[in-house]
C-alpha positions as CSV (number, residue, x, y, z in Angstrom):
1,X,-11.5,-6.5,-4.6
2,X,-12.4,-10.1,-3.9
3,X,-10.1,-13.0,-4.3
4,X,-11.2,-16.6,-4.8
5,X,-9.7,-19.8,-3.5
6,X,-10.6,-23.1,-5.0
7,X,-10.3,-25.6,-2.1
8,X,-10.1,-28.7,-4.3
9,X,-7.4,-27.5,-6.7
10,X,-5.6,-25.0,-4.4
11,X,-5.8,-22.3,-7.0
12,X,-6.0,-18.7,-5.6
13,X,-7.2,-16.1,-8.1
14,X,-6.6,-12.4,-7.7
15,X,-9.2,-9.7,-8.7
16,X,-7.1,-9.1,-11.8
17,X,-7.8,-12.7,-13.0
18,X,-4.2,-14.0,-12.4
19,X,-3.9,-17.1,-10.3
20,X,-1.4,-19.4,-8.6
21,X,-1.6,-22.9,-7.3
22,X,-0.8,-23.1,-3.6
23,X,1.3,-25.7,-1.8
24,X,-0.2,-27.9,0.9
25,X,0.9,-25.7,3.8
26,X,-0.2,-22.6,1.9
27,X,-3.6,-24.1,1.3
28,X,-3.9,-25.0,5.0
29,X,-3.1,-21.4,6.0
30,X,-5.5,-19.8,3.5
31,X,-8.3,-22.1,4.3
32,X,-7.9,-21.7,8.1
33,X,-7.8,-17.9,7.8
34,X,-10.7,-17.7,5.3
35,X,-12.9,-19.6,7.7
36,X,-12.7,-16.7,10.1
37,X,-14.0,-14.0,7.7
38,X,-11.4,-11.4,8.5
39,X,-11.0,-12.3,12.2
40,X,-7.6,-13.1,13.6
41,X,-6.3,-16.7,13.9
42,X,-3.6,-17.1,16.4
43,X,-0.2,-18.5,15.5
44,X,-0.8,-21.4,17.9
45,X,-4.1,-22.3,16.0
46,X,-2.3,-22.1,12.7
47,X,0.5,-24.3,14.1
48,X,-2.1,-26.9,15.0
49,X,-3.7,-26.8,11.6
50,X,-0.2,-27.2,10.0
51,X,0.5,-30.2,12.3
52,X,3.6,-28.5,13.8
53,X,4.1,-30.6,16.9
54,X,7.0,-28.7,18.5
55,X,5.7,-25.6,20.3
56,X,9.3,-24.1,20.3
57,X,9.3,-24.1,16.5
58,X,5.7,-23.1,15.9
59,X,6.0,-19.3,15.7
60,X,9.0,-19.3,13.5
61,X,7.6,-22.0,11.1
62,X,4.2,-20.2,10.8
63,X,6.0,-16.9,10.1
64,X,8.1,-18.5,7.4
65,X,5.1,-20.2,5.7
66,X,3.1,-16.9,5.8
67,X,6.1,-14.9,4.4
68,X,6.6,-17.3,1.5
69,X,2.9,-17.4,0.8
70,X,2.7,-13.6,0.6
71,X,5.8,-13.2,-1.5
72,X,5.0,-16.0,-4.0
73,X,1.4,-15.0,-4.5
74,X,2.3,-11.4,-5.0
75,X,5.0,-12.3,-7.5
76,X,2.6,-14.6,-9.5
77,X,-0.4,-12.3,-9.5
78,X,1.2,-8.9,-9.2
79,X,-1.2,-7.9,-6.3
80,X,-0.5,-8.2,-2.6
81,X,-2.5,-10.9,-0.9
82,X,-4.8,-9.3,1.8
83,X,-3.2,-11.3,4.6
84,X,-2.4,-9.2,7.7
85,X,-0.5,-9.6,10.9
86,X,-2.5,-8.3,13.9
87,X,0.2,-7.8,16.5
88,X,-0.3,-9.8,19.6
89,X,-3.4,-11.5,18.1
90,X,-2.5,-13.5,15.0
91,X,-3.1,-13.3,11.3
92,X,-6.2,-12.5,9.3
93,X,-7.2,-12.7,5.7
94,X,-9.8,-10.4,4.1
95,X,-11.8,-10.5,0.9
96,X,-11.1,-14.1,-0.1
97,X,-14.1,-16.3,-1.2
98,X,-13.7,-20.0,-0.8
99,X,-15.0,-22.1,-3.7
100,X,-15.6,-25.7,-2.6
101,X,-15.7,-28.1,-5.6
């Protein structure tokens, strides 16, 4: 099952053809994770990409953004986004093809 993510429009489309437009922070997370092709991206790296300046807030804010991303995409497309937490390592995203327009 391959998902697609249109970088220019922020539209993520599930294998069932349903889609949802992502917010700015959600786009940043999906793009950063998709560039690693299933490899983990640390919370610290995501915080840098999201321009979170306060290290004390970084972990919590990244977790909130990821949680909302998962929930809202699943509600919209009725399939869980293949975004995984790798304990002690970070997050990874699998089976998402980026379409640059």
